[in-house]
C-alpha positions in Angstrom: -49.1 -3.8 -11.8 -46.9 -6.7 -12.8 -44.7 -4.4 -14.9 -44.1 -2.1 -11.9 -43.2 -5.0 -9.7 -40.7 -6.2 -12.3 -39.1 -2.7 -12.5 -38.9 -2.6 -8.7 -37.2 -6.0 -8.5 -34.8 -5.1 -11.3 -33.9 -1.7 -9.6 -33.4 -3.5 -6.2 -31.2 -6.1 -7.9 -29.0 -3.4 -9.5 -28.7 -1.5 -6.3 -27.6 -4.7 -4.5 -25.1 -5.6 -7.1 -23.6 -2.1 -7.2 -23.3 -1.9 -3.4 -21.6 -5.3 -3.0 -19.7 -5.3 -6.2 -17.9 -2.0 -5.5 -14.5 -2.4 -3.8 -12.1 0.4 -3.0 -8.7 0.2 -4.7 -5.4 0.0 -2.9 -4.2 2.9 -5.1 -3.8 6.2 -3.4 -1.8 8.1 -0.8 -1.3 6.2 2.5 0.3 7.4 5.7 2.8 5.2 7.5 3.4 5.4 11.3 6.2 4.8 13.8 5.6 1.5 15.6 6.6 2.9 19.0 5.3 6.5 19.0 2.4 6.1 16.4 3.5 9.4 14.8 3.1 9.8 11.1 6.4 8.9 9.4 5.7 9.2 5.7 3.2 9.5 2.8 3.4 6.6 0.3 1.8 6.7 -3.1 0.6 3.2 -4.1 -0.1 2.7 -7.8 -0.6 0.0 -10.4 1.6 0.0 -13.5 1.3 -2.7 -16.2 -0.9 -4.8 -13.8 1.7 -4.7 -10.9 1.6 -2.9 -7.7 4.3 -0.3 -6.7 4.8 2.1 -3.8 6.8 5.3 -3.7 7.6 7.5 -0.7 6.3 11.0 -1.6 6.8 12.8 1.7 8.8 12.2 4.9 7.7 13.8 8.1 10.6 15.0 10.2 11.6 17.8 12.5 14.7 18.7 10.6 15.7 19.1 7.0 18.2 16.2 7.5 15.4 13.9 8.7 13.3 14.8 5.7 16.1 14.4 3.2 17.6 11.1 4.5 19.4 8.8 2.0 19.3 5.0 1.8 22.9 4.4 3.0 22.2 0.7 3.8 20.6 -0.1 0.4 22.4 -2.1 -2.3 22.7 -1.6 -6.0 21.2 1.5 -7.7 19.3 2.6 -4.6 22.6 2.9 -2.5 22.9 6.5 -1.2 19.8 7.6 -3.0 17.2 9.9 -1.4 14.4 7.9 0.4 11.9 10.6 -0.6 10.9 9.7 -4.2 12.2 6.1 -3.9 10.1 3.2 -5.2 10.4 0.7 -2.4 7.4 -1.6 -3.2 8.2 -3.3 -6.4 6.0 -5.4 -8.7 3.5 -7.2 -6.5 0.9 -9.2 -8.4 -2.8 -9.4 -7.5 -4.6 -12.6 -6.5 -8.0 -12.6 -4.8 -7.8 -9.1 -3.6 -4.3 -9.4 -2.2 -1.0 -8.2 -3.7 2.1 -10.4 -3.2 5.6 -10.8 -4.4 9.0 -12.1 -3.6 11.8 -9.6 -2.8 9.2 -6.9 -3.3 9.4 -4.6 -0.3 12.6 -2.6 0.6 13.0 -1.3 4.1 14.9 1.9 3.3 16.3 2.4 6.8 18.0 -1.1 6.9 18.4 -1.8 3.2 16.8 -5.2 3.7 14.4 -6.6 1.0 11.4 -8.7 2.0 8.8 -10.8 0.4 5.6 -8.9 0.6 1.8 -9.1 1.0 -0.6 -6.2 0.9 -4.3 -6.1 1.3 -7.1 -3.7 2.2 -8.5 -4.2 5.7 -11.2 -1.6 4.9 -11.5 1.4 2.5 -9.2 3.5 4.7 -6.8 0.9 6.2 -4.1 -1.0 4.4 -2.2 -4.0 5.7 1.5 -4.2 4.6 3.3 -7.4 5.6 7.0 -8.1 5.0 8.2 -11.7 5.2 11.7 -13.1 5.9 11.3 -16.8 5.8 8.5 -17.8 8.2 8.9 -14.6 10.2 6.8 -11.6 9.3 5.7 -8.2 10.5 2.5 -6.4 9.5 2.1 -2.6 9.5 -1.2 -0.8 9.0 -1.4 2.4 7.0 -4.2 4.9 6.8 -5.5 6.4 3.7 -4.7 10.1 3.5 
């Protein structure tokens, strides 16, 4: 009888640890949305490489071919006039306590501006992406695809 109780306690302990110890990764495909219309704008692949977080635009939703094949005309350096589709625009964030952050880490391809960034999971299917410019910031929420 004592042996069966110990097995049950051990089993319940393992179930509890596995339930609370599991956490969804930020990696995956996320959909971005227009702030005003709430329409899907793009699909972004978030991935970790060498311990750092990156994001690449893998699909642009648009009504015309020109909208889907837009270039980063406002960007500087090697991204100037490059296609936005396929562009790595989240660059080298580091993880600390479940949040990913970095200086000059998030490029806004439409304006060419680069922001300090902070990214975290709100829940398994909602990602918060915050861009900072000094004390000012804007947070966008993306949905897992």
